[in-house]
C-alpha positions, 0 to 999 in steps of 0.5 A: 474542481469537478461538481458531483453534486448534480442528480446524475451522479447522485446514485452512485453515492451511499444512501445518507451519506454527507458528500465531502469535498475530497482532494487527491494531492499527486494526482498524476503519479502511479499511486495518485491515478490508482486513488482516483480509480478506487474512488470511482470503483467503490463509489465513494461519496463526493461533493466535489473533487480537487486533483492537485500536482505540480506546476508542470501538470496543471491544466491536464486532465484525468477522467473521473465517472465519465468527465475529465477533471482539470489538474490544479497546481497545489499551493498553500490555498488549495485546501480552502472548504476541502474535507478529506485530502489523500496525499501521495506526493512524497514525505517533504510535500507531506510535510509542508501541506498536510498541516496546512490541509488540517488547519484548513479543516481537512482530515489527511490521509497520507501515503508518504513516510512522513508521519508513519512513525509519529506516536501521535499518528495512527498508522492504519490497516483497517482490517488489522488495526481499524480501532486506531483511527478513533485516536487521530488529530487530523492526520492518518498515515498509510503504511509502507507497501510490504507493511500494509500487505503483510500484516493483513495476512499476519494479523488473523494468526497473530490475533489467535497465536501471538507471533514470536519472530519473523523473517520475511524475503520480498520481492518487490515490483517495479510500482513501488518506485512509481510510474517512472520505474514501471516505464524503465522496466518496460523500455529496458526489457524492450531493448533487451529483447531487441538485443540493444543496450539500455542505460538505467536512469530510474534504478540503480542497476539493469532491471530486465532479466535482473533482480537485485537489492532494494535500492533504499540507502543502506544504514552503515551500522546495521547493514539493512537498508531504508526499506527493510527498517521501515518494514520492520518498524511499521509492522511492529506498530500495526501489530502492536508488538513493538519489541517483535524480532523480525529478519528481513531482506527486500529484493527488487524484482523485475515484475510491473505490480504486486509485491511478493513475500515469503514469510516464516512465522514463529509462534508462541505454540504449535499452529497447524496448516490447516488451522492457518488456512481456516483462519486465513480463508475467513479473515477479511481482505485475504484471498486463500490460494493454496492448491498443492495438487496444481502446485498453484500458489499466489502469483503477482499476474493474478494479484495485479488489479485485485483488492485482496491479498493472495496468501498460500503455499502454508506449510510447517517450516521443517527447519524448526523441530518444534513445530511452532513456525510456519512458512507461507507466501503472500502476494498483494498489489502494492498499488491497491492494498500496499497504497491507493485502496488502503488509503481509500478504505481508511476514508470510508472507515472515517465515514462508517 
């Protein structure tokens, strides 16, 4: 555990804020590393920081604010004295250890799917439904990456004109499958360019110069995969629109990080592209990228490493003669707004 209470670090704390003890569970994973970077970049107030992971990672170090923090093995005793626990280690770990953390006095922000559909656990995107934070009983859920990114763009429009139907096609980066998938994309691409064979071990299909249906398990009854069903259920919950019809196809593409999605939105009334641009340009957490003359619209290369969700390609859907449907393109960094950043924003909102 790193003690951050010395005067040399005091300047990074917001004035008048208490300094909680924070733990990151799953600190060595792709999202765990981004959680650490977000806490540092945003000057989150810390009295102490604990990095927790499996026994095989214990003893390694990760840098934070100019120091190296030793990673500790996650055990049932890890949460003594912890005020805030940021979980990013999979649903099994969350189901086992999150209640233990809460019993020890911590508030948990969980990045897994373990609690997202639990009616007693708020599912929160702060720009969209931050008021739900007040209902927590010790655990808050961080949404699926697609749902988090999409709802940042959908909410400003939905508040003005209720959405009647959504249709989404996603183009999801390797980052959504973790650090190992990102490395497989790098390695398989290098092998492909050398003309060498490469047998995938992380994802089920060749990744270099290829794309395929999202690798989550298929529900035999509906034909939709688990990722698609998560996005449907969570988007409805975040927007507080339980009966909203949503059609979706999720695809894995050979991009390292930042998920993209094409979204068609049917409203209860005619909404012009001009009105949509104005509302989206003024909304928190969004950056408008919609330059028709230069054919410049949101791209993963420009969204990677950015806090904002990029939105553009805003146009009337010519497939709906009523004029009530808009088409747009949204891109957001899955490791940031789709995961780590949203979790830290939840933690910030809890302290506001």
